[in-house]
N, C-alpha and C positions, 0 to 999 in steps of 0.2 A: 610424649611431649609433642604437641602440634601435629599429632597423627603420624609421627615418624617413628620407625622402629630402630632397634639398636644398629642394624646394618646401615641404614640410611645415615644415622648420626656419625658412625665411624667413617663412612665415605665422605661426608661433608667435612669432618675434621681433617681427613687426609688431603682433600683439595685445598683447604685453608692453609694447611702446613706447607704444601707444595707452592702455593702462590706467594705467601708472605715470609716463609722461613721461620725457624724455631725462635730466633732472637726477637723478631718483631711482634709475635703473637701476644706476649705479656704487655707490650707497649700499646698495642691496638686495644686490648681488653681494658686496660687502665683508662685510655681515652674514652672508650665507650661508656665505662662506669661513671666517669666524671660528667659526661654529657647527660646521662640519665639523671644523675644527682642534680645538676643545674636545671634540667627541665622540670623535675619535681618541685624544686625550690621556687621556680618561677610560677608554676601552677598554684602552689600554696599562696604565694604573694597575690596573685590575681584573685583567688577565692576570698582571701582576707579583705582585699580592696572592695570587692563586690559586696561582701557582708557589711562592711563599715559604711559604705555609701548608701546602701538600701535601708539600713536600720533607721537613720534619722528622718528620712522622708515619710515613712509609714507612721512614725510616732508623732510627727509635727502636724499632721492633718487633723483638723477638728472632726468630730463625729458627723457623719452624713455627707461630708464633702469628698468629691472625687479628685484624684490626682490629675485628671485631664482638664480641669478648669483652667482657662487661660487668664493671665493677669491682664486686665483691660488697660492698665497704665503703660504697658509696653506695646508700641505699635507693631502690627503684623508686618512681616516682610513679604513683599510680593516676589514670586519666582521670576527668574529671568525668562524672557521670551526668546525662543530660538528663531522665529520667523519675523 
């Protein structure tokens, strides 16, 4: 796993045990698991959002028209000048 042997894993476990103590390790592991679960949930929400917002745009365009066509009824906004 990650290019680590059994001896390296045991040494890492020993260091973690010494740093945090036996009582805190399950608590830390639980928090880590909840964080991973929340991250995956948010990633799925973002993917779902992207899929639902992209789908109507591609279907709504008539054949032969590009999505880059600017609506002429909306005036263009000039960028702010820095000098």
